[in-house]
C-alpha positions in Angstrom: 115.9 65.7 131.3 112.7 66.6 129.3 111.4 70.2 129.3 108.5 69.4 131.7 111.2 68.2 134.1 113.3 71.2 133.7 110.3 73.7 134.2 109.1 71.7 137.5 112.7 71.8 138.8 113.0 75.7 137.9 109.5 76.2 139.7 110.8 74.1 142.7 113.9 76.1 143.3 112.3 78.9 142.7 109.6 78.2 145.4 112.4 77.1 147.8 114.2 80.4 147.7 110.9 82.2 148.4 110.2 79.9 151.4 113.8 80.3 152.8 113.3 83.9 152.2 110.4 84.2 154.4 112.0 82.0 157.1 115.1 84.4 157.3 112.6 87.3 157.4 110.6 85.5 160.3 113.5 85.6 162.4 114.1 89.0 162.5 112.8 90.4 165.8 114.0 93.9 165.1 111.3 96.9 165.9 113.1 98.6 163.2 112.1 96.4 160.3 108.6 95.3 161.0 107.4 92.6 158.5 106.0 93.9 155.4 102.5 93.2 154.7 101.3 90.5 152.1 99.6 91.9 149.1 95.6 91.4 148.7 95.1 89.6 145.6 91.7 88.2 146.4 89.0 88.1 143.7 89.0 88.0 140.1 91.8 88.9 137.8 91.8 89.0 134.0 94.0 90.0 130.8 95.8 88.8 127.9 98.8 86.4 127.9 101.5 85.6 125.1 104.0 83.0 124.5 106.7 85.5 122.7 109.2 88.1 123.7 108.9 90.2 121.2 106.2 92.9 122.0 104.8 93.8 118.4 104.6 90.0 117.6 103.3 89.1 121.2 99.9 86.7 120.8 97.6 88.9 122.9 94.1 89.6 122.1 90.6 88.2 122.7 89.5 85.8 124.5 91.4 86.8 127.7 92.5 84.5 130.6 90.7 84.6 133.9 92.1 83.5 137.3 89.7 84.1 140.6 92.1 84.0 143.6 90.7 83.0 147.3 93.4 84.4 149.7 93.7 83.4 153.4 96.5 85.3 154.8 99.5 83.8 152.4 97.6 80.9 151.3 96.3 80.7 147.9 93.8 78.7 146.0 93.0 79.6 142.6 90.7 78.9 139.2 92.5 79.5 136.2 90.6 79.5 132.9 92.6 79.9 129.9 91.0 80.3 126.4 89.2 77.2 125.4 91.4 76.5 122.6 94.5 75.7 124.9 93.1 72.9 127.1 90.5 70.3 127.5 89.6 71.6 130.8 87.8 74.7 130.9 89.0 75.5 134.7 92.0 74.2 136.4 92.7 74.2 140.3 95.8 75.7 141.7 97.2 76.3 145.2 100.3 77.8 146.5 101.3 80.9 148.6 102.0 84.4 148.5 105.1 85.8 150.0 104.4 89.6 150.5 104.1 90.6 146.5 105.2 87.5 144.9 103.0 84.2 144.6 103.6 80.9 143.4 100.8 78.0 142.7 100.7 74.7 141.2 98.4 72.0 140.1 98.3 69.6 137.2 96.3 69.1 134.0 96.2 66.1 131.9 99.0 64.7 134.2 101.2 67.7 133.6 102.3 70.0 136.1 101.1 73.6 135.9 103.0 76.0 137.8 102.2 79.7 138.1 104.7 82.3 139.2 103.6 86.0 139.7 104.4 89.7 141.3 102.1 92.4 142.3 103.5 95.7 140.8 103.1 99.0 142.6 100.2 99.9 140.3 98.4 96.8 141.4 98.7 94.8 138.1 99.7 91.4 138.4 102.7 90.0 136.2 102.5 86.5 136.0 103.9 83.5 134.0 102.4 80.3 133.5 104.3 76.8 132.6 103.4 73.6 131.6 100.4 74.2 130.0 100.8 72.7 126.4 104.0 72.3 127.0 104.8 76.0 126.7 105.0 79.1 128.8 102.7 82.0 128.8 102.8 85.3 130.4 101.7 88.8 130.6 99.8 91.1 132.7 96.2 90.7 134.7 94.1 93.3 135.9 91.6 93.2 139.0 87.9 93.5 137.6 87.6 95.9 140.6 89.9 98.5 139.1 88.3 98.7 135.8 86.7 101.8 135.3 84.6 102.1 132.4 85.1 105.6 130.5 82.1 107.8 131.2 80.6 109.6 128.3 79.6 113.5 128.0 76.5 114.0 125.7 76.6 117.7 126.1 78.2 118.8 122.7 76.6 121.2 120.7 77.0 122.1 116.9 79.1 124.9 116.6 82.6 126.4 114.9 84.3 129.0 116.9 87.2 131.4 115.9 90.2 130.5 118.5 93.1 132.3 117.4 93.9 135.0 114.7 91.6 137.3 112.9 88.8 136.8 110.3 90.6 137.1 106.7 93.8 136.7 108.1 95.6 134.0 105.8 94.3 130.5 105.4 91.8 128.9 107.8 92.8 126.3 110.1 89.8 124.0 111.3 90.3 121.6 114.3 88.2 118.6 114.6 87.9 116.6 118.0 87.5 112.8 118.4 85.2 110.7 119.9 83.7 111.4 123.5 85.5 114.8 123.3 84.8 118.5 122.7 86.3 121.6 121.3 88.0 122.1 124.8 90.5 119.2 123.8 92.3 121.7 121.5 93.3 123.9 124.3 96.9 122.7 124.5 97.6 122.9 120.7 95.8 126.4 120.3 98.1 127.9 123.2 101.0 126.1 121.5 100.1 127.7 118.0 99.5 131.3 119.7 103.0 131.2 121.4 104.8 130.3 118.1 102.8 133.2 116.0 100.4 131.3 113.9 98.0 133.9 114.6 99.9 136.2 112.7 99.5 134.4 109.7 96.3 132.1 110.0 93.0 131.7 111.6 92.2 129.0 114.0 88.7 127.5 114.4 87.3 124.5 116.3 84.6 122.7 115.2 82.5 120.8 117.7 79.8 117.9 116.9 77.6 115.3 118.4 80.1 112.5 118.6 77.4 109.8 119.6 75.5 110.4 116.4 76.2 108.4 113.1 79.4 110.0 111.7 77.7 111.0 108.4 75.4 113.0 110.4 78.2 115.1 111.7 80.4 115.4 108.4 77.3 116.7 106.5 76.7 118.9 109.4 80.2 120.2 109.3 79.8 121.1 105.5 76.6 122.9 106.1 78.4 125.0 109.0 81.7 125.6 107.2 79.8 126.3 103.7 77.7 129.1 105.5 81.1 130.8 106.9 83.0 130.7 103.6 79.6 132.3 101.9 80.2 135.3 104.2 84.1 135.3 104.0 84.4 134.1 107.7 86.7 131.1 106.7 88.8 130.9 103.8 88.5 128.9 100.9 90.5 125.6 101.0 90.9 125.5 104.7 93.4 123.3 106.3 92.0 120.6 108.6 93.4 118.9 111.5 91.5 116.2 113.0 91.9 113.8 115.7 90.3 110.1 116.0 86.7 110.1 115.0 87.3 113.8 113.6 89.2 112.5 110.8 86.2 110.1 109.6 83.6 113.1 110.0 86.3 115.2 107.9 86.6 112.7 105.4 82.7 112.6 105.1 82.5 116.5 104.8 85.1 115.9 101.9 83.2 113.1 100.3 80.1 115.1 100.2 82.0 118.0 98.4 83.7 120.1 101.3 86.3 122.5 100.4 89.7 121.9 101.8 93.5 122.5 101.2 94.9 119.8 103.3 93.9 117.0 106.0 96.0 115.9 108.3 94.2 113.1 110.9 95.8 112.3 114.2 95.3 108.4 115.2 92.1 108.2 113.1 90.6 104.7 112.7 90.6 104.7 108.9 90.0 100.9 109.0 88.0 100.8 111.9 89.0 99.8 115.6 88.1 96.9 117.6 87.5 99.3 120.5 84.1 99.4 119.3 83.5 96.0 120.9 85.6 96.5 124.3 82.5 96.7 126.5 84.6 96.4 129.7 86.1 100.1 128.7 83.2 101.6 126.8 79.9 100.9 128.4 78.3 102.6 125.6 80.1 101.2 122.8 76.7 100.3 121.1 75.7 104.4 120.6 75.7 104.8 116.8 78.5 107.0 116.4 80.8 104.3 118.1 79.4 101.5 116.1 80.4 103.3 112.9 84.2 102.8 114.2 83.8 99.0 114.0 86.1 97.4 111.5 83.9 96.1 108.3 80.6 98.6 109.6 78.4 99.9 107.1 79.8 103.4 107.3 83.3 102.6 107.1 82.9 100.2 103.8 80.9 103.1 102.3 83.4 105.9 103.2 86.6 103.8 102.0 85.0 102.7 98.8 83.2 106.3 97.9 84.8 107.1 94.3 85.0 111.0 94.8 86.8 110.9 98.3 88.9 108.2 96.8 90.6 111.2 94.6 91.2 113.6 97.3 93.1 111.4 99.3 96.8 112.5 98.2 95.8 115.6 100.1 95.6 113.9 103.3 98.7 113.3 105.7 98.5 110.6 108.3 99.8 110.7 111.9 99.7 107.8 114.4 101.3 107.6 117.9 102.1 104.4 119.7 102.1 102.7 123.4 104.1 99.6 124.1 106.5 97.6 126.4 109.8 95.9 126.7 110.5 92.7 127.9 111.9 92.6 131.7 112.4 89.8 133.8 110.6 90.6 137.1 112.3 87.8 139.2 115.3 85.5 138.6 116.3 82.2 140.2 119.8 80.6 139.6 120.3 82.7 136.6 116.6 81.6 135.2 114.0 84.2 134.5 111.1 82.6 136.6 108.7 85.6 136.3 108.8 87.1 132.9 106.9 90.4 132.1 106.6 93.6 130.6 107.4 97.3 131.5 105.8 100.2 129.7 107.8 102.6 127.9 107.7 106.2 129.1 105.7 107.8 129.8 103.1 105.2 131.3 99.8 105.3 129.7 96.6 105.3 131.8 95.1 101.9 132.6 92.2 102.3 129.8 94.8 102.8 127.4 96.7 99.8 128.8 93.5 97.6 128.4 92.9 98.8 125.0 96.3 98.4 123.7 96.5 94.6 125.1 93.2 94.0 123.6 93.9 95.5 120.2 96.4 94.1 117.2 99.9 95.6 117.5 101.4 98.0 117.2 98.7 100.6 118.5 98.3 103.6 120.3 95.7 102.0 122.8 92.7 102.9 120.8 93.5 102.5 117.1 96.0 100.0 115.5 98.8 101.3 113.4 97.5 99.8 110.4 94.5 101.6 110.4 95.8 104.8 111.7 98.2 104.5 108.7 95.2 103.6 106.3 97.3 100.4 105.1 96.1 99.4 101.6 95.8 102.8 100.2 99.2 104.2 98.7 97.7 107.9 97.6 98.0 109.2 101.3 101.2 110.7 102.9 102.4 108.9 106.4 104.5 110.6 108.5 106.8 108.7 111.1 105.3 107.2 114.0 105.4 109.3 117.4 106.3 106.7 119.8 105.0 106.6 123.0 102.4 109.1 122.7 99.2 107.5 123.7 96.0 107.9 121.3 94.4 110.5 123.5 97.4 112.6 124.0 98.2 112.8 120.1 96.5 116.3 119.9 98.1 117.7 123.0 101.5 116.4 123.0 104.3 119.2 122.3 105.9 117.0 119.9 102.9 116.7 117.6 102.0 120.2 118.2 105.5 121.5 116.7 104.9 119.2 113.7 101.7 120.8 113.1 102.9 124.4 113.6 105.4 123.7 110.9 102.8 122.1 108.8 100.9 124.6 108.8 103.6 127.1 108.0 104.6 125.3 105.1 101.3 124.8 103.4 100.0 128.3 103.1 
């Protein structure tokens, strides 16, 4: 029996089991067990499907797959649009049924039977498996387009450098630099942690706020001007330690490139090689603002910074931290010992939806916003790298207690 026939047989068995379960439920007239409502999946879904069971090598990325469902009760028709390189037919027609949260559809493509199995999760993600297309199995998670909420942007930042903890002149200064679409308040959790662990007795801690939507070099030069003026009046110590999150690491590196004084730089999830998030218009409706454009891999800013001769000599004083989100393989449904709906479960804690979308679209591994290769600055052997903080997403890197503890120890060890 060839591979296609085996897949068709498995799909048929699975569909038969679903119909049998549906019939059994239909015979139950007990008022104590009312029928479960059929899920609503009408409309457009999209996501990234792969063929591997190893998460870090899963073939995800743009372009996405799209499915438009037309639902009438538990009857379904669907138009499937796979990436163009996978089929000569741009759109495939499927039909089938939905039993509460489980769906099964089939159609044909170049005389081959295409079967689609899926299950709607509690958070309305759609885990699907597609068999028969190019004699392969593709599976992954789809998201309803109505559930995608673009990240809203705040353009209210001002340039400021405020003392948050400790006293001026007491020990070495620590400067915290926030990331994209953020402000100085993002450090509140870390500042509270450092206060609880007596950093105020040995150091003074400051937070620099800048206008993240402007070009990164503008913000780095403003950082240099602000810190230099405070150093001139002994407000900030010579050679401060800089702790920077995301875009803030690039702002800090430009500060250093222009001659800014520092003792050590710690970056948390900084896209040193850029990040494809700059192109994710469905997440970031403001992805064309100049500051975000600077984050694109190969941008003029990234190229200029990474080739800057003086800045390169300072990288032995850089320490890089990266987070990571990810999933593990999980069979969503089995029939006669075969997995008919393969899928993924998120490692705890489950990240927010926009982090999930970023994760699926970027090269892996990543933290939902920045690929590991970029956050760890692969290609430069002078920087120091610490172990990955697994299952901490990008936006949590400067708030998580594990990271806060590491930062506290780093400060104590580099007085």
